[in-house]
ZADO-1210 file (C-alpha; in nm, 4 decimals, padded with zeros to 6 digits):
<atoms>
<atom x="00.6850" y="-01.3265" z="01.2006" code="MET" pos="1"/>
<atom x="00.4254" y="-01.0689" z="01.3136" code="ARG" pos="2"/>
<atom x="00.3106" y="-00.8700" z="01.0127" code="VAL" pos="3"/>
<atom x="00.0933" y="-00.5586" z="01.0091" code="LEU" pos="4"/>
<atom x="-00.0832" y="-00.4653" z="00.6866" code="ILE" pos="5"/>
<atom x="-00.1780" y="-00.1017" z="00.7378" code="ALA" pos="6"/>
<atom x="-00.4699" y="00.0623" z="00.5589" code="CYS" pos="7"/>
<atom x="-00.5864" y="-00.2546" z="00.3846" code="GLU" pos="8"/>
<atom x="-00.9567" y="-00.3412" z="00.3617" code="PHE" pos="9"/>
<atom x="-00.9189" y="-00.6045" z="00.0883" code="SER" pos="10"/>
<atom x="-00.7214" y="-00.8616" z="00.2887" code="GLY" pos="11"/>
<atom x="-00.5143" y="-00.9523" z="-00.0187" code="ILE" pos="12"/>
<atom x="-00.1694" y="-00.8788" z="00.1272" code="VAL" pos="13"/>
<atom x="-00.2677" y="-01.0028" z="00.4740" code="ARG" pos="14"/>
<atom x="-00.3840" y="-01.3349" z="00.3311" code="ASP" pos="15"/>
<atom x="-00.0660" y="-01.3765" z="00.1243" code="ALA" pos="16"/>
<atom x="00.1409" y="-01.3556" z="00.4443" code="PHE" pos="17"/>
<atom x="-00.1017" y="-01.5725" z="00.6432" code="THR" pos="18"/>
<atom x="-00.0903" y="-01.8378" z="00.3703" code="ASP" pos="19"/>
<atom x="00.2881" y="-01.8543" z="00.4215" code="ARG" pos="20"/>
<atom x="00.2490" y="-01.9157" z="00.7959" code="GLY" pos="21"/>
<atom x="00.2939" y="-01.5642" z="00.9326" code="HIS" pos="22"/>
<atom x="00.0864" y="-01.4001" z="01.2054" code="ASP" pos="23"/>
<atom x="-00.0591" y="-01.1247" z="00.9865" code="ALA" pos="24"/>
<atom x="-00.3251" y="-00.8670" z="01.0706" code="VAL" pos="25"/>
<atom x="-00.4791" y="-00.5986" z="00.8512" code="SER" pos="26"/>
<atom x="-00.6029" y="-00.2674" z="00.9881" code="VAL" pos="27"/>
<atom x="-00.8312" y="-00.0168" z="00.8196" code="ASP" pos="28"/>
<atom x="-01.1060" y="00.2270" z="00.9066" code="LEU" pos="29"/>
<atom x="-01.3559" y="00.0001" z="00.7281" code="ILE" pos="30"/>
<atom x="-01.4264" y="-00.3760" z="00.7576" code="PRO" pos="31"/>
<atom x="-01.2343" y="-00.6275" z="00.5491" code="SER" pos="32"/>
<atom x="-01.3841" y="-00.7661" z="00.2290" code="GLU" pos="33"/>
<atom x="-01.2637" y="-01.1140" z="00.3215" code="ARG" pos="34"/>
<atom x="-01.3974" y="-01.3147" z="00.6121" code="GLU" pos="35"/>
<atom x="-01.0851" y="-01.5203" z="00.6818" code="LYS" pos="36"/>
<atom x="-00.7917" y="-01.3621" z="00.8570" code="GLY" pos="37"/>
<atom x="-00.7550" y="-01.1171" z="01.1418" code="ARG" pos="38"/>
<atom x="-00.8724" y="-00.7646" z="01.0660" code="HIS" pos="39"/>
<atom x="-00.9011" y="-00.4673" z="01.2982" code="ILE" pos="40"/>
<atom x="-01.1377" y="-00.1813" z="01.2211" code="VAL" pos="41"/>
<atom x="-00.9694" y="00.1246" z="01.3649" code="GLY" pos="42"/>
<atom x="-00.6780" y="00.3650" z="01.3555" code="ASP" pos="43"/>
<atom x="-00.3566" y="00.1891" z="01.2558" code="VAL" pos="44"/>
<atom x="-00.1502" y="00.4284" z="01.4694" code="LEU" pos="45"/>
<atom x="-00.3338" y="00.3027" z="01.7805" code="ASP" pos="46"/>
<atom x="-00.2558" y="-00.0581" z="01.6815" code="VAL" pos="47"/>
<atom x="00.1126" y="00.0267" z="01.6247" code="ILE" pos="48"/>
<atom x="00.1269" y="00.1832" z="01.9724" code="ALA" pos="49"/>
<atom x="-00.0378" y="-00.1202" z="02.1363" code="ALA" pos="50"/>
<atom x="00.1285" y="-00.4173" z="01.9638" code="GLU" pos="51"/>
<atom x="00.4726" y="-00.5271" z="01.8419" code="HIS" pos="52"/>
<atom x="00.5278" y="-00.6113" z="01.4755" code="PHE" pos="53"/>
<atom x="00.8362" y="-00.7293" z="01.2850" code="ASP" pos="54"/>
<atom x="00.7171" y="-00.6055" z="00.9453" code="LEU" pos="55"/>
<atom x="00.4644" y="-00.3518" z="00.8225" code="MET" pos="56"/>
<atom x="00.3304" y="-00.3191" z="00.4697" code="ILE" pos="57"/>
<atom x="00.1461" y="00.0151" z="00.4587" code="ALA" pos="58"/>
<atom x="-00.1013" y="00.1352" z="00.1967" code="HIS" pos="59"/>
<atom x="-00.1879" y="00.4913" z="00.3050" code="PRO" pos="60"/>
<atom x="-00.4725" y="00.6550" z="00.1120" code="PRO" pos="61"/>
<atom x="-00.3380" y="00.8270" z="-00.1993" code="CYS" pos="62"/>
<atom x="-00.6299" y="01.0631" z="-00.2634" code="VAL" pos="63"/>
<atom x="-00.4347" y="01.3715" z="-00.1476" code="HIS" pos="64"/>
<atom x="-00.0897" y="01.2459" z="-00.2546" code="LEU" pos="65"/>
<atom x="-00.1063" y="01.0899" z="-00.6021" code="SER" pos="66"/>
<atom x="00.0143" y="01.3009" z="-00.8948" code="VAL" pos="67"/>
<atom x="-00.2876" y="01.1823" z="-01.0928" code="SER" pos="68"/>
<atom x="-00.4786" y="01.4419" z="-00.8890" code="GLY" pos="69"/>
<atom x="-00.2214" y="01.7195" z="-00.9302" code="ALA" pos="70"/>
<atom x="-00.4772" y="01.9676" z="-01.0629" code="ARG" pos="71"/>
<atom x="-00.6290" y="01.9783" z="-00.7106" code="TRP" pos="72"/>
<atom x="-00.2971" y="02.0109" z="-00.5224" code="PHE" pos="73"/>
<atom x="-00.3206" y="02.3904" z="-00.4692" code="ALA" pos="74"/>
<atom x="-00.6608" y="02.3524" z="-00.3028" code="GLU" pos="75"/>
<atom x="-00.5434" y="02.0530" z="-00.0974" code="LYS" pos="76"/>
<atom x="-00.2354" y="02.2415" z="00.0232" code="ARG" pos="77"/>
<atom x="-00.4415" y="02.5477" z="00.1061" code="LYS" pos="78"/>
<atom x="-00.6901" y="02.3596" z="00.3245" code="ASP" pos="79"/>
<atom x="-00.4243" y="02.1311" z="00.4788" code="GLY" pos="80"/>
<atom x="-00.5426" y="01.7948" z="00.3394" code="ARG" pos="81"/>
<atom x="-00.2141" y="01.7229" z="00.1638" code="GLN" pos="82"/>
<atom x="-00.0055" y="01.8180" z="00.4684" code="GLN" pos="83"/>
<atom x="-00.2154" y="01.5894" z="00.6913" code="ARG" pos="84"/>
<atom x="-00.1766" y="01.3041" z="00.4415" code="ALA" pos="85"/>
<atom x="00.2015" y="01.3566" z="00.4300" code="LEU" pos="86"/>
<atom x="00.2183" y="01.3720" z="00.8108" code="ALA" pos="87"/>
<atom x="00.0372" y="01.0353" z="00.8263" code="PHE" pos="88"/>
<atom x="00.2836" y="00.8841" z="00.5769" code="VAL" pos="89"/>
<atom x="00.5745" y="01.0143" z="00.7858" code="LYS" pos="90"/>
<atom x="00.4255" y="00.8587" z="01.1021" code="GLU" pos="91"/>
<atom x="00.3976" y="00.5246" z="00.9231" code="LEU" pos="92"/>
<atom x="00.7553" y="00.5418" z="00.7911" code="LEU" pos="93"/>
<atom x="00.8835" y="00.6406" z="01.1368" code="ASP" pos="94"/>
<atom x="00.6907" y="00.3648" z="01.3184" code="ALA" pos="95"/>
<atom x="00.8965" y="00.1567" z="01.5654" code="PRO" pos="96"/>
<atom x="00.8904" y="-00.1455" z="01.3342" code="ILE" pos="97"/>
<atom x="01.2152" y="-00.2971" z="01.2054" code="ASP" pos="98"/>
<atom x="01.1038" y="-00.3616" z="00.8471" code="LYS" pos="99"/>
<atom x="00.8662" y="-00.1332" z="00.6592" code="ILE" pos="100"/>
<atom x="00.7348" y="-00.1147" z="00.3043" code="ALA" pos="101"/>
<atom x="00.5062" y="00.1749" z="00.2214" code="LEU" pos="102"/>
<atom x="00.3196" y="00.1494" z="-00.1094" code="GLU" pos="103"/>
<atom x="00.1664" y="00.4347" z="-00.3077" code="ASN" pos="104"/>
<atom x="00.1289" y="00.5408" z="-00.6690" code="PRO" pos="105"/>
<atom x="00.3599" y="00.8082" z="-00.8077" code="VAL" pos="106"/>
<atom x="00.3047" y="01.0832" z="-00.5541" code="SER" pos="107"/>
<atom x="00.4321" y="01.3859" z="-00.3667" code="VAL" pos="108"/>
<atom x="00.5842" y="01.1554" z="-00.1045" code="ILE" pos="109"/>
<atom x="00.8977" y="01.1503" z="-00.3208" code="SER" pos="110"/>
<atom x="00.9160" y="01.5305" z="-00.3210" code="SER" pos="111"/>
<atom x="00.8287" y="01.6042" z="00.0414" code="TYR" pos="112"/>
<atom x="00.9573" y="01.3046" z="00.2391" code="ILE" pos="113"/>
<atom x="01.2033" y="01.1015" z="00.0302" code="ARG" pos="114"/>
<atom x="01.2235" y="00.9365" z="-00.3108" code="PRO" pos="115"/>
<atom x="01.0720" y="00.5934" z="-00.3527" code="ALA" pos="116"/>
<atom x="01.3170" y="00.3050" z="-00.3134" code="SER" pos="117"/>
<atom x="01.1764" y="00.1525" z="-00.6322" code="GLN" pos="118"/>
<atom x="00.8810" y="00.1514" z="-00.8693" code="TYR" pos="119"/>
<atom x="00.7006" y="-00.1662" z="-00.9713" code="ILE" pos="120"/>
<atom x="00.4351" y="-00.2543" z="-01.2282" code="GLN" pos="121"/>
<atom x="00.1647" y="-00.5264" z="-01.2128" code="PRO" pos="122"/>
<atom x="00.2935" y="-00.6781" z="-01.5407" code="TYR" pos="123"/>
<atom x="00.6164" y="-00.7701" z="-01.3564" code="GLN" pos="124"/>
<atom x="00.4118" y="-00.9989" z="-01.1273" code="PHE" pos="125"/>
<atom x="00.1816" y="-01.1832" z="-01.3682" code="GLY" pos="126"/>
<atom x="-00.0848" y="-00.9195" z="-01.4432" code="HIS" pos="127"/>
<atom x="-00.1025" y="-00.7691" z="-01.7939" code="GLY" pos="128"/>
<atom x="-00.1695" y="-00.4191" z="-01.6705" code="GLU" pos="129"/>
<atom x="00.0109" y="-00.0996" z="-01.5845" code="THR" pos="130"/>
<atom x="-00.0109" y="00.0855" z="-01.2533" code="LYS" pos="131"/>
<atom x="00.3236" y="00.2399" z="-01.1643" code="LYS" pos="132"/>
<atom x="00.3572" y="00.2004" z="-00.7892" code="THR" pos="133"/>
<atom x="00.6286" y="00.3288" z="-00.5595" code="GLY" pos="134"/>
<atom x="00.7711" y="00.1374" z="-00.2669" code="LEU" pos="135"/>
<atom x="00.9415" y="00.3215" z="00.0185" code="TRP" pos="136"/>
<atom x="01.1480" y="00.0570" z="00.1974" code="LEU" pos="137"/>
<atom x="01.3164" y="00.0335" z="00.5382" code="LYS" pos="138"/>
<atom x="01.5462" y="-00.2664" z="00.6044" code="ASN" pos="139"/>
<atom x="01.3972" y="-00.4607" z="00.3119" code="LEU" pos="140"/>
<atom x="01.5484" y="-00.5576" z="-00.0240" code="PRO" pos="141"/>
<atom x="01.3983" y="-00.4344" z="-00.3485" code="LEU" pos="142"/>
<atom x="01.1010" y="-00.6434" z="-00.4586" code="LEU" pos="143"/>
<atom x="01.2130" y="-00.8637" z="-00.7480" code="GLN" pos="144"/>
<atom x="00.9780" y="-00.9298" z="-01.0428" code="PRO" pos="145"/>
<atom x="00.8418" y="-01.2842" z="-01.0399" code="THR" pos="146"/>
<atom x="00.6510" y="-01.3279" z="-01.3666" code="ASN" pos="147"/>
<atom x="00.6856" y="-01.0586" z="-01.6324" code="GLU" pos="148"/>
<atom x="00.4012" y="-01.0896" z="-01.8802" code="VAL" pos="149"/>
<atom x="00.3106" y="-00.9133" z="-02.2017" code="SER" pos="150"/>
<atom x="00.0205" y="-00.6762" z="-02.2140" code="GLY" pos="151"/>
<atom x="00.0184" y="-00.3235" z="-02.0902" code="ARG" pos="152"/>
<atom x="-00.3484" y="-00.2428" z="-02.0404" code="GLU" pos="153"/>
<atom x="-00.4194" y="00.0753" z="-01.8446" code="GLN" pos="154"/>
<atom x="-00.7325" y="-00.0638" z="-01.6786" code="ARG" pos="155"/>
<atom x="-00.6953" y="00.1292" z="-01.3528" code="ILE" pos="156"/>
<atom x="-00.6253" y="00.4610" z="-01.5246" code="TRP" pos="157"/>
<atom x="-00.9227" y="00.4144" z="-01.7614" code="LYS" pos="158"/>
<atom x="-01.1649" y="00.3093" z="-01.4882" code="MET" pos="159"/>
<atom x="-01.4827" y="00.5128" z="-01.5105" code="GLY" pos="160"/>
<atom x="-01.6665" y="00.6789" z="-01.2247" code="PRO" pos="161"/>
<atom x="-01.8585" y="00.4506" z="-00.9887" code="SER" pos="162"/>
<atom x="-01.9483" y="00.4160" z="-00.6221" code="GLU" pos="163"/>
<atom x="-01.6716" y="00.1557" z="-00.5789" code="THR" pos="164"/>
<atom x="-01.4042" y="00.3242" z="-00.7932" code="ARG" pos="165"/>
<atom x="-01.1682" y="00.4227" z="-00.5101" code="SER" pos="166"/>
<atom x="-01.1835" y="00.0727" z="-00.3593" code="LYS" pos="167"/>
<atom x="-01.1399" y="-00.0919" z="-00.6990" code="ASP" pos="168"/>
<atom x="-00.8354" y="00.1245" z="-00.7744" code="ARG" pos="169"/>
<atom x="-00.6709" y="00.0617" z="-00.4385" code="SER" pos="170"/>
<atom x="-00.6651" y="-00.3192" z="-00.4261" code="ARG" pos="171"/>
<atom x="-00.3186" y="-00.4749" z="-00.4398" code="THR" pos="172"/>
<atom x="-00.2671" y="-00.7222" z="-00.7230" code="TYR" pos="173"/>
<atom x="-00.2473" y="-01.0842" z="-00.6011" code="GLU" pos="174"/>
<atom x="00.0877" y="-01.1408" z="-00.7776" code="GLY" pos="175"/>
<atom x="00.2449" y="-00.8424" z="-00.6014" code="ILE" pos="176"/>
<atom x="00.1051" y="-00.9573" z="-00.2652" code="ALA" pos="177"/>
<atom x="00.2478" y="-01.3085" z="-00.3170" code="ARG" pos="178"/>
<atom x="00.5881" y="-01.1631" z="-00.4117" code="ALA" pos="179"/>
<atom x="00.5904" y="-00.9504" z="-00.0955" code="MET" pos="180"/>
<atom x="00.5088" y="-01.2521" z="00.1219" code="ALA" pos="181"/>
<atom x="00.7623" y="-01.4775" z="-00.0510" code="GLU" pos="182"/>
<atom x="01.0486" y="-01.2265" z="-00.0586" code="GLN" pos="183"/>
<atom x="00.9940" y="-01.0288" z="00.2623" code="TRP" pos="184"/>
<atom x="00.8343" y="-01.2986" z="00.4764" code="GLY" pos="185"/>
</atoms>
């Protein structure tokens, strides 16, 4: 199966699919953190227009969408940043790809485009942490928990300021990536 991992610099989801024998490629505006695997630095919409994929897992930037930043929403609506972010999400969801999963934290996507198909937590996939994440699905079943563990640390929410904070907060948990590859691949 040809799999596109949109807006992923980490290579975590791409590698989970590759490890299961799929032809997976990640695309982001920045280089991948991992050397193995195919990664394209560029605009994912250009890649979608140029190549055929059977499945896309998309991780659009949440900086203008996530409700954790709600106190800045008025400013972001006024200057158009939130509308542009929502338009990008809509383009991803409307891509000519048969199966799509779009991942984002609790966000305005549910209010302006459509409700999430489901919400998942890292602790349902072997990680003792919380990070409520929505999945907007097209032609895919709900992602089933694989290893519910105790522990409900809010590591991501408590993460202090740093130069790498946005990258550190955006990485997909390995257990979730494996579940996606096993269940949707």
